[in-house]
N, C-alpha and C positions, 0 to 999 in steps of 0.2 A: 195261126195263133200269134198275137203280137208279142215280140220279145220285150223283156224288161229293159228299162234304160240302164246303161252301164253306171256303175257306182264310182264316184270320185272319192277316193280315200286319202285322208291327210294326216300328217304327223301331229301329235300333241305332246310336247315336252313338259308342259305344266297346264294348270287350269286356265290361265289366260289364253294360251295358245289354242287350247281346245275350243274355248268360246269363240276366238277369232276365226278358227278354221270353219266352224259350223256357220257363223254369221256371214262369212264370205263365200259360202256355197258348197262346203263339203257335205257329201251324203253320209259319210262315216269318218271316224277318227280312230287311230290306234295309239296306244299309250303303254307305258311300262309302270308296274307297281314298284314298291320298294324292294321286292324280292323277285328272283327268277327271270329278270329281263336282261336284254343284251345292250342296254345303254346305261351303264352305271353312273355316267356323269350328266345325264339329262336330269331335269327337275324330278321326275318320277312322282308317283301318286301314292299316298296312303290309301287304305281302304275307304276311309271317310271321304277323301277327295275323289276317289273313283266313283263312289255313290253319288256325290254331288255332280260330277261331270256327266254321269249317265242321266241323271234327272234333267240337266240342262240340255243335253243332246236330244233326249227323247221328246222334250217340249218342242224342239225344233225339227222333229221327224228325222233325226240323224241317229246313227248307230255308233256303238263304242266297242272296240276290240282291244283286248289286253294281251301283251306279250308275256308268254311263259316259255321263252325260247332259249334259255341257257342249256348247256350240256351238263347234265346232273351227275354229281358224285353221290356215293351212298348216303353221306350225311345230309345231302340236300333233300332226300326223299321224305324225311320225318314229318315235315309240316306241309308237304305238297297237297295232300288230300284236303286238309282243312282250308288251305289257300284257295283251291279250286271251288270248294263249297262257298267260301266267302264271296268270290267273284260271282258265283251263281246268285247268291243272295242280293248282290248289288244290281242285279238285272243286266249284267254285261251281255252283249250280243254275240260274243265269241272269244275264244282264247287261241292265240298262236303258239304252236309248239314246234320244236325241231327234234327233240330227244324222244324216242319211242316210249321211254319210261313215263312221260307225262300222259301219253295216250293210254298206257297200261293202267296207271293209277286212276285216271278218270273213269275207265271202264269198271275197275274194281269197286269204286265208291258210288257207282251209278250216277255220275255227274251228267247233267243234261245240257251243259254248255256246248254250243256248236264248236267244233275243233277245226282250226285252220292250220295246215302244215306250212311252217315258215320257209322262207327262201334259204335259210341256213341248212335245210335238209337236202338241198341240191337236186330238186326234181327237174330232170332234163329229158325225160322220155315218157311215152304214153303207158308203158308197162308199169312203171313205178306209180304213175297217176292212177291207173286202174287198180293196183294193189290197195292203195289208200282209200279209193272209192269203195271197194269191197269191204274194207274194215271200218266204214262209217265216218270217215273224215268228210267234212262238208265243203271244204275249200282248200286249194293248194295255191300257195304263192310260188309261182314258177321261178326257177333260177334266172338270173339276169343274162346268162350266157346263151339264151335261145334266140334263134332267128324267127321272123314272122312266119316262114314256112313251117318251122317246127312247132310253133304255137298252134297253127291251124291243124296240123296233123294230130296233136294231142287232143284238141277240141273235138275232132271227128270221132275219137275213140273212147271218150269218157263223158259222163254227164254231170259230174260235180262242178262246182264253181271254180273258175280260174282267175287268179289275181296276178297282175303284171306291173312291175315298176315302170313308170313313165318319166320320172323326173328326180334328179338329185345326185348325190355323190356316188361314184362307182368304186368298189373295192377291187384291188388288183388281184386278190386271191379268190379262188373259186367260191362264189356266193358267200364270201366273208370268212371262210375257214383259213385263218392266217396264223402262223407261228412267229412272225417277225416281232410283234409287240411283246410277246412273252420272252423271247430270247434277248431282245435289245433293251427292254425297259422293265421287265419283270411284271408286266401287266397283261393278263390273258384276254385276248380279243373274244374268245369263246365263252368268257364269263362276264362280258360287258365292259371290259376295262381297256379297250384298244387305245394306244397312244398315237396311232396313225404314223408309224415310222415309215410307211411307204411314201409319205410326203417329205421326208427328210432329204438332206443334201448328201449325195454319195459320189465317191470317186473310186477308181481302181488302184489297188496296191499289189505289187508283185512281191512274192514271199521273201526273196533275197534282197529286196530294196526297201526295207521299212522306212517309213517317213516320206517316201516319194509317191505323190498322189498324181494319178493320170486321169484327167477328165475323159469321159467317154465321148463327149462332144466338146466343141470349142467353147468352153465356159470355165473361167478361172475358179468358179465356186464349186465345180463338180457337176453332177448330172442327177436330175430327178427321174431316175430310171423307172420308177413304179408309179409315177404321178399321173393317174388317169384324169381325163376331162370329165366334166359332169354330164350325166344323162339328161337329154331333153327330147321328148317325143311329141311335143305339142303340135308339130306339123303333120303328124302321122296318126292322129286319133281315129279317123275314119277306117284306116286299114285294121287297126286293133279291134275296134268295135265290130267291124264286119267279119273279123276272124273268130268272133264268139267269146271274147274276153268279157268277164263279168265285173271286174273291178280294176280301176286304174289307180295306181298307188304312187304317192309323192313321198320321197325320202326326206328326213330332216327333223327328227325329234330334238336335236340339239341346236337347231337354227332359231333365228329371232322370230318374234311375232310378225314383224314386217315381211320376212321371207314367207312365212306360212300364208298370211293373208293375201299377199300379192300373187304368189304362184297359184293358190287355190282359185282366186278370182279370175285369172287368165284362163286356166283350164276349164272352169265352170262356163265361161262365155263360149269357148270353143265347142265344148260338148253340147251345150244348149243350141248353138247355131246349127250344129250337125242334125240334131233331132228335129228341129223346126223344118228343115228342108234337106234331107239327105241327098237328093238328086242335084239340087242347086247349090250345095255347100261350097263355099269358097273360104280359104284361109285368110284371116285378117292379120296383117303384119303388126297391127297395134298390140295384139296379144303377145307376140314374141318380144316386142319392144318393152312391154311391161315387165316380163321376167328377166330382161337384161338389167333392170334397175335394182334387183336384189344382189346381195353379195354371192358371187359364184365363180367357178372356174370356166374356161371356155367350154362350150357345149358340144356334145357328140350324140349320135344315134346309137352308140353302143354296138350290140350284136344284132340289132333288128334286121339289118340288110346284109349280114355276113360278118365274118371276123373283123374286128377293128384293125385298122392299119396303124402305122406309126403316128399318123396325124391325130389319133384319139388320145395321145399322151402328150404331156408338156415336159420336154427334156431340159428346160431352162429355168423354170421357176415354179414353186408351189403356191405362189401368192394368189389370193382371190382377186377378182375384178370387182371393184366397188365404185360405181358411178354416182350413187346417191347416198345420203345420210337420212335415216329415219329419225325425225326430230320431235315428233309429238303424236299423241293419240287423243282424239276428241272424247271428252267424258260427258259433256252436256252442251246444250245449245239453247240460248234465249232468243227465240224468234222475234220477240217484240223489239229487242235492241240490236239484233244481228251479232250477238257476242257468243263466241265459243269458249267453253272451259276446256283447257288443254293440259294434259299431263306430259311434261317434257321427257324426252328420251335421249336427246342429244342437244348440246349447246346451240341455241339460235338467238337471233337478235332482231330488233327493229330494223327494217330495210331489207331483210332477207327475202328472196323470192322463193316461195314454197309451192309445191304441188299438193293438191288435196284430192283424196280419192277414198271411196268407201264401198261397203256392200251394196248400197243403193245410190251413192253419190258418184256421178260421172266425173272423171278427172277434170280439174280446172286449176289454173295457176293464179296466184295473187301475191302481192308484196305485203309484208307485215308492216302496216302503217303505224300501229301503236300497240302497246302491251301493258297490262297492269298485273300486279301480284294479287294474292288472295285477299289482301286488305284493301284492294282498290287503288294502291299507289302506282303511279306510272314507273315503269322500268324500261331500260334499254336492251337488256339481255336476260335470258333464262339459262343460267349456268349450272343449276343444281339438279342432280338426278331426280326424276319424278316430281319436279317442282310443278305446282299448279299455277297456271297463268290464264289470263283472259285476253282474247284477241278479237277485234272486229273482223267479221268475215264479209267478203263481197257477195257470196252466195250462201244459201242455207246449207248447213251441214247436219250430221247426225252423230250420236255416240258411236264409237268404234271407227269413225273415219280417221285416216292416217294423214299426217303431214310429213313431207320429205323435201330435201333440198339437194339440188345437183351439186356435185363437187366442182371446185374450180378447175378449169382447163381439162375437164373430163368429157368423154364422149361415150355414148352407149352403142356406137356403131362398131362394135368389135367384129373381127373376122369370124364368120360363122362356118364351122366345119361340118354342119349338118348336110345330109343329102337333101336337096330341094325337092 
């Protein structure tokens, strides 16, 4: 019996990111509603927006999963049943939960939504997976702290779907269960309000020497002792697919549309290449080079090949690596005149050299030879956020193609800590 193709699952922080994720190749997206989700500062969706997003995704044969993964207090239960029923009415394809109370309420109201157990529930063994399978859960998002061998072992002992994170930020706390944000900033990570204090600047203070700060490493600013590198498993998709994983998940509901589109496109190409010829599959370095162009921290393979060493953390800086600026999104293209209508996302000007890439447009580079505003007046620069401009293109483009510009004196050839 032929196995189903693995699902590529992308984050959708708002409706535009949902649309970009689907158009750039995601098989499914996950998003948060205005309630019960663990990303309070993402755009998040009203029920009307969820319904609109579902319709768009379904038109493109993609699925939509909604996070209902907060840890609930008694007062949170009052509207939960109605919310689950509303998601069902929107034709959502599944709901992610971490609190067993969500599962209990869903059962009591005879909700027919497929239920996916969130990574926040810390599933790290086959016995737990088997328990949830026997209680009707359709999918488990495995904890990030599992090795490939452990994933294979779980797969051999359960039949439900397994979802695994392959790309994005890593939390230093076990699958996101962190008290630092609540303690230091009064914002509860387990209610979607994480302030990311693990990325802050720390130094050691001895009790009887107040005011004397001792860096843990040689850095006058202190040490980023909890600052994990970002996860990137694009080189290791065959191993995960052959291990029996059903869904490959990209983290980043609070990331930009450029991040979502670029990362999805690279993983889509890698997955499709594998399925075209599993035996002859060869990794293409261009896929990795593409995901170096989004804002990211240095990459690591996380726990996939064993416990991370010190090299999986950055002890000197919590800064992102940013080699490119996302400067525009193509909204329309006049083929007769070769003119693209572009929505500005970052300041750019005549003379800039831009890369152009899209869902169907292969990457090419061109100089901005001229530019006009909406009234057709020549302009030298597009400085205003979401300003509409018209640019002559050297090659045909399509709506949703992205324009980006390399930063001055930057290189995307960062040191790669991944296992090759």
